[in-house]
Biotite code that builds the C-alpha atoms (Angstrom):
import biotite.structure as struc

atoms = struc.array([
    struc.Atom([6.290, -23.502, 3.143], chain_id="A", res_id=1, res_name="MET", atom_name="CA", element="C"),
    struc.Atom([9.948, -24.348, 3.118], chain_id="A", res_id=2, res_name="GLN", atom_name="CA", element="C"),
    struc.Atom([10.301, -23.093, 6.653], chain_id="A", res_id=3, res_name="GLN", atom_name="CA", element="C"),
    struc.Atom([8.088, -25.843, 8.176], chain_id="A", res_id=4, res_name="ILE", atom_name="CA", element="C"),
    struc.Atom([10.352, -28.314, 9.991], chain_id="A", res_id=5, res_name="PRO", atom_name="CA", element="C"),
    struc.Atom([10.367, -31.673, 8.347], chain_id="A", res_id=6, res_name="LEU", atom_name="CA", element="C"),
    struc.Atom([10.857, -35.047, 10.075], chain_id="A", res_id=7, res_name="GLU", atom_name="CA", element="C"),
    struc.Atom([14.553, -36.011, 10.019], chain_id="A", res_id=8, res_name="SER", atom_name="CA", element="C"),
    struc.Atom([15.546, -38.201, 7.121], chain_id="A", res_id=9, res_name="GLY", atom_name="CA", element="C"),
    struc.Atom([12.220, -37.815, 5.390], chain_id="A", res_id=10, res_name="GLY", atom_name="CA", element="C"),
    struc.Atom([11.687, -37.525, 1.657], chain_id="A", res_id=11, res_name="ASN", atom_name="CA", element="C"),
    struc.Atom([11.193, -33.828, 0.951], chain_id="A", res_id=12, res_name="MET", atom_name="CA", element="C"),
    struc.Atom([8.445, -34.324, -1.635], chain_id="A", res_id=13, res_name="ALA", atom_name="CA", element="C"),
    struc.Atom([6.546, -36.781, 0.627], chain_id="A", res_id=14, res_name="PHE", atom_name="CA", element="C"),
    struc.Atom([6.902, -34.511, 3.627], chain_id="A", res_id=15, res_name="GLU", atom_name="CA", element="C"),
    struc.Atom([5.624, -31.469, 1.687], chain_id="A", res_id=16, res_name="VAL", atom_name="CA", element="C"),
    struc.Atom([2.650, -33.449, 0.438], chain_id="A", res_id=17, res_name="GLY", atom_name="CA", element="C"),
    struc.Atom([1.848, -34.718, 3.914], chain_id="A", res_id=18, res_name="LYS", atom_name="CA", element="C"),
    struc.Atom([2.022, -31.247, 5.517], chain_id="A", res_id=19, res_name="ILE", atom_name="CA", element="C"),
    struc.Atom([-0.004, -29.536, 2.794], chain_id="A", res_id=20, res_name="THR", atom_name="CA", element="C"),
    struc.Atom([-2.701, -32.207, 3.050], chain_id="A", res_id=21, res_name="ARG", atom_name="CA", element="C"),
    struc.Atom([-2.840, -31.798, 6.854], chain_id="A", res_id=22, res_name="GLN", atom_name="CA", element="C"),
    struc.Atom([-3.155, -28.012, 6.509], chain_id="A", res_id=23, res_name="ILE", atom_name="CA", element="C"),
    struc.Atom([-5.854, -28.455, 3.876], chain_id="A", res_id=24, res_name="ARG", atom_name="CA", element="C"),
    struc.Atom([-7.805, -30.808, 6.109], chain_id="A", res_id=25, res_name="ASP", atom_name="CA", element="C"),
    struc.Atom([-7.675, -28.283, 8.947], chain_id="A", res_id=26, res_name="ILE", atom_name="CA", element="C"),
    struc.Atom([-8.824, -25.473, 6.695], chain_id="A", res_id=27, res_name="ALA", atom_name="CA", element="C"),
    struc.Atom([-11.725, -27.584, 5.480], chain_id="A", res_id=28, res_name="LYS", atom_name="CA", element="C"),
    struc.Atom([-12.807, -28.741, 8.916], chain_id="A", res_id=29, res_name="SER", atom_name="CA", element="C"),
    struc.Atom([-12.828, -25.115, 10.199], chain_id="A", res_id=30, res_name="HIS", atom_name="CA", element="C"),
    struc.Atom([-14.187, -23.698, 7.013], chain_id="A", res_id=31, res_name="LYS", atom_name="CA", element="C"),
    struc.Atom([-11.478, -21.092, 6.723], chain_id="A", res_id=32, res_name="ILE", atom_name="CA", element="C"),
    struc.Atom([-9.155, -20.186, 3.825], chain_id="A", res_id=33, res_name="PRO", atom_name="CA", element="C"),
    struc.Atom([-5.405, -20.808, 4.363], chain_id="A", res_id=34, res_name="VAL", atom_name="CA", element="C"),
    struc.Atom([-2.728, -19.158, 2.321], chain_id="A", res_id=35, res_name="PHE", atom_name="CA", element="C"),
    struc.Atom([0.733, -20.704, 2.111], chain_id="A", res_id=36, res_name="LEU", atom_name="CA", element="C"),
    struc.Atom([3.684, -18.894, 0.677], chain_id="A", res_id=37, res_name="GLY", atom_name="CA", element="C"),
    struc.Atom([6.134, -20.998, -1.252], chain_id="A", res_id=38, res_name="CYS", atom_name="CA", element="C"),
    struc.Atom([9.632, -20.293, -2.550], chain_id="A", res_id=39, res_name="GLN", atom_name="CA", element="C"),
    struc.Atom([10.401, -20.778, -6.258], chain_id="A", res_id=40, res_name="ILE", atom_name="CA", element="C"),
    struc.Atom([13.719, -21.774, -7.643], chain_id="A", res_id=41, res_name="ASN", atom_name="CA", element="C"),
    struc.Atom([15.657, -19.326, -9.714], chain_id="A", res_id=42, res_name="ARG", atom_name="CA", element="C"),
    struc.Atom([14.828, -20.995, -13.057], chain_id="A", res_id=43, res_name="GLY", atom_name="CA", element="C"),
    struc.Atom([12.779, -17.944, -14.095], chain_id="A", res_id=44, res_name="ASN", atom_name="CA", element="C"),
    struc.Atom([15.968, -15.853, -14.106], chain_id="A", res_id=45, res_name="GLN", atom_name="CA", element="C"),
    struc.Atom([16.977, -17.694, -17.333], chain_id="A", res_id=46, res_name="THR", atom_name="CA", element="C"),
    struc.Atom([13.650, -16.996, -19.152], chain_id="A", res_id=47, res_name="THR", atom_name="CA", element="C"),
    struc.Atom([13.087, -13.906, -21.365], chain_id="A", res_id=48, res_name="ALA", atom_name="CA", element="C"),
    struc.Atom([9.988, -12.591, -19.405], chain_id="A", res_id=49, res_name="ASP", atom_name="CA", element="C"),
    struc.Atom([11.012, -13.676, -15.846], chain_id="A", res_id=50, res_name="LYS", atom_name="CA", element="C"),
    struc.Atom([7.443, -14.642, -14.991], chain_id="A", res_id=51, res_name="ARG", atom_name="CA", element="C"),
    struc.Atom([7.088, -17.593, -12.544], chain_id="A", res_id=52, res_name="PRO", atom_name="CA", element="C"),
    struc.Atom([5.279, -20.730, -13.398], chain_id="A", res_id=53, res_name="ASN", atom_name="CA", element="C"),
    struc.Atom([4.284, -23.789, -11.342], chain_id="A", res_id=54, res_name="ARG", atom_name="CA", element="C"),
    struc.Atom([7.218, -25.854, -12.543], chain_id="A", res_id=55, res_name="HIS", atom_name="CA", element="C"),
    struc.Atom([9.505, -23.487, -10.593], chain_id="A", res_id=56, res_name="LEU", atom_name="CA", element="C"),
    struc.Atom([7.938, -24.362, -7.290], chain_id="A", res_id=57, res_name="LEU", atom_name="CA", element="C"),
    struc.Atom([10.044, -26.545, -5.111], chain_id="A", res_id=58, res_name="ARG", atom_name="CA", element="C"),
    struc.Atom([8.307, -29.871, -4.840], chain_id="A", res_id=59, res_name="ASN", atom_name="CA", element="C"),
    struc.Atom([5.673, -28.576, -7.197], chain_id="A", res_id=60, res_name="SER", atom_name="CA", element="C"),
    struc.Atom([4.056, -31.856, -7.936], chain_id="A", res_id=61, res_name="GLY", atom_name="CA", element="C"),
    struc.Atom([2.844, -32.266, -4.440], chain_id="A", res_id=62, res_name="GLU", atom_name="CA", element="C"),
    struc.Atom([1.889, -28.707, -3.949], chain_id="A", res_id=63, res_name="ILE", atom_name="CA", element="C"),
    struc.Atom([0.037, -28.440, -7.231], chain_id="A", res_id=64, res_name="PHE", atom_name="CA", element="C"),
    struc.Atom([-1.789, -31.670, -6.518], chain_id="A", res_id=65, res_name="GLU", atom_name="CA", element="C"),
    struc.Atom([-3.103, -30.622, -3.093], chain_id="A", res_id=66, res_name="VAL", atom_name="CA", element="C"),
    struc.Atom([-3.866, -26.899, -3.551], chain_id="A", res_id=67, res_name="CYS", atom_name="CA", element="C"),
    struc.Atom([-7.228, -25.592, -4.684], chain_id="A", res_id=68, res_name="ASP", atom_name="CA", element="C"),
    struc.Atom([-5.773, -22.433, -6.118], chain_id="A", res_id=69, res_name="GLN", atom_name="CA", element="C"),
    struc.Atom([-2.275, -21.554, -7.191], chain_id="A", res_id=70, res_name="LEU", atom_name="CA", element="C"),
    struc.Atom([-1.580, -17.772, -7.672], chain_id="A", res_id=71, res_name="ILE", atom_name="CA", element="C"),
    struc.Atom([1.897, -16.648, -8.462], chain_id="A", res_id=72, res_name="MET", atom_name="CA", element="C"),
    struc.Atom([3.008, -13.035, -8.126], chain_id="A", res_id=73, res_name="LEU", atom_name="CA", element="C"),
    struc.Atom([5.201, -11.105, -10.545], chain_id="A", res_id=74, res_name="TYR", atom_name="CA", element="C"),
    struc.Atom([6.493, -7.526, -10.166], chain_id="A", res_id=75, res_name="ARG", atom_name="CA", element="C"),
    struc.Atom([8.162, -6.156, -13.321], chain_id="A", res_id=76, res_name="ASN", atom_name="CA", element="C"),
    struc.Atom([9.834, -3.445, -11.284], chain_id="A", res_id=77, res_name="SER", atom_name="CA", element="C"),
    struc.Atom([12.146, -6.038, -9.676], chain_id="A", res_id=78, res_name="VAL", atom_name="CA", element="C"),
    struc.Atom([13.704, -6.673, -13.105], chain_id="A", res_id=79, res_name="TYR", atom_name="CA", element="C"),
    struc.Atom([13.353, -3.255, -14.669], chain_id="A", res_id=80, res_name="SER", atom_name="CA", element="C"),
    struc.Atom([14.677, -1.314, -11.645], chain_id="A", res_id=81, res_name="ASN", atom_name="CA", element="C"),
    struc.Atom([11.790, 1.153, -12.108], chain_id="A", res_id=82, res_name="ASP", atom_name="CA", element="C"),
    struc.Atom([10.871, 2.073, -8.536], chain_id="A", res_id=83, res_name="SER", atom_name="CA", element="C"),
    struc.Atom([7.852, 4.024, -9.786], chain_id="A", res_id=84, res_name="SER", atom_name="CA", element="C"),
    struc.Atom([6.193, 0.891, -11.225], chain_id="A", res_id=85, res_name="ASP", atom_name="CA", element="C"),
    struc.Atom([3.685, -0.195, -8.632], chain_id="A", res_id=86, res_name="ARG", atom_name="CA", element="C"),
    struc.Atom([2.011, -2.881, -10.716], chain_id="A", res_id=87, res_name="THR", atom_name="CA", element="C"),
    struc.Atom([1.867, -6.549, -9.757], chain_id="A", res_id=88, res_name="ILE", atom_name="CA", element="C"),
    struc.Atom([0.601, -9.465, -11.757], chain_id="A", res_id=89, res_name="GLU", atom_name="CA", element="C"),
    struc.Atom([-1.382, -12.222, -10.119], chain_id="A", res_id=90, res_name="LEU", atom_name="CA", element="C"),
    struc.Atom([-0.972, -15.219, -12.342], chain_id="A", res_id=91, res_name="ILE", atom_name="CA", element="C"),
    struc.Atom([-3.624, -17.868, -11.674], chain_id="A", res_id=92, res_name="VAL", atom_name="CA", element="C"),
    struc.Atom([-2.083, -21.212, -12.544], chain_id="A", res_id=93, res_name="GLU", atom_name="CA", element="C"),
    struc.Atom([-4.718, -23.430, -10.948], chain_id="A", res_id=94, res_name="LYS", atom_name="CA", element="C"),
    struc.Atom([-8.238, -22.642, -9.812], chain_id="A", res_id=95, res_name="ASN", atom_name="CA", element="C"),
    struc.Atom([-10.183, -25.633, -8.692], chain_id="A", res_id=96, res_name="ARG", atom_name="CA", element="C"),
    struc.Atom([-12.816, -23.470, -6.971], chain_id="A", res_id=97, res_name="LEU", atom_name="CA", element="C"),
    struc.Atom([-13.865, -21.221, -9.814], chain_id="A", res_id=98, res_name="TYR", atom_name="CA", element="C"),
    struc.Atom([-12.134, -22.716, -12.877], chain_id="A", res_id=99, res_name="GLY", atom_name="CA", element="C"),
    struc.Atom([-10.800, -19.499, -14.519], chain_id="A", res_id=100, res_name="LYS", atom_name="CA", element="C"),
    struc.Atom([-7.108, -19.153, -15.233], chain_id="A", res_id=101, res_name="LEU", atom_name="CA", element="C"),
    struc.Atom([-5.219, -16.064, -16.395], chain_id="A", res_id=102, res_name="GLY", atom_name="CA", element="C"),
    struc.Atom([-3.404, -12.968, -15.223], chain_id="A", res_id=103, res_name="THR", atom_name="CA", element="C"),
    struc.Atom([-4.788, -9.959, -13.296], chain_id="A", res_id=104, res_name="ALA", atom_name="CA", element="C"),
    struc.Atom([-2.743, -6.785, -13.099], chain_id="A", res_id=105, res_name="THR", atom_name="CA", element="C"),
    struc.Atom([-3.230, -4.644, -10.046], chain_id="A", res_id=106, res_name="MET", atom_name="CA", element="C"),
    struc.Atom([-1.528, -1.918, -8.104], chain_id="A", res_id=107, res_name="LEU", atom_name="CA", element="C"),
    struc.Atom([0.416, -2.902, -5.057], chain_id="A", res_id=108, res_name="CYS", atom_name="CA", element="C"),
    struc.Atom([1.097, -0.712, -2.066], chain_id="A", res_id=109, res_name="ASP", atom_name="CA", element="C"),
    struc.Atom([4.208, -2.377, -0.616], chain_id="A", res_id=110, res_name="LEU", atom_name="CA", element="C"),
    struc.Atom([4.084, -0.339, 2.582], chain_id="A", res_id=111, res_name="SER", atom_name="CA", element="C"),
    struc.Atom([0.828, -1.963, 3.622], chain_id="A", res_id=112, res_name="THR", atom_name="CA", element="C"),
    struc.Atom([0.815, -5.082, 1.302], chain_id="A", res_id=113, res_name="SER", atom_name="CA", element="C"),
    struc.Atom([-2.521, -4.047, -0.215], chain_id="A", res_id=114, res_name="LYS", atom_name="CA", element="C"),
    struc.Atom([-3.599, -4.875, -3.685], chain_id="A", res_id=115, res_name="PHE", atom_name="CA", element="C"),
    struc.Atom([-5.592, -2.189, -5.423], chain_id="A", res_id=116, res_name="LEU", atom_name="CA", element="C"),
    struc.Atom([-7.641, -2.218, -8.599], chain_id="A", res_id=117, res_name="ASN", atom_name="CA", element="C"),
    struc.Atom([-6.072, -0.389, -11.556], chain_id="A", res_id=118, res_name="LEU", atom_name="CA", element="C"),
    struc.Atom([-8.030, 2.680, -12.676], chain_id="A", res_id=119, res_name="ALA", atom_name="CA", element="C"),
    struc.Atom([-9.329, 2.090, -16.145], chain_id="A", res_id=120, res_name="ARG", atom_name="CA", element="C"),
])
């Protein structure tokens, strides 16, 4: 999201809101899902559990207002330096479409970027 060029001299929060609304309108008119990646600030580095939350998104107010779903990713192996840990948490912060919030833990194959169900 932060790599989209903004109009010169524009207000960043306004520009992000305008662009995300345009992308959402295109997705709705073509009836296709659109996924946008967004950078978070490093505020989670100061918390005990290091998990991201919506307040760490840059220009989070605009993004949170426009999006239908907000899913944040967390990999414990980044902080534990355990290269054998292949789990990833999908933290659902907003879910306008289905309403359920929470965290799903899955396996992640980083070589193919696939998410796999955990064997139970």
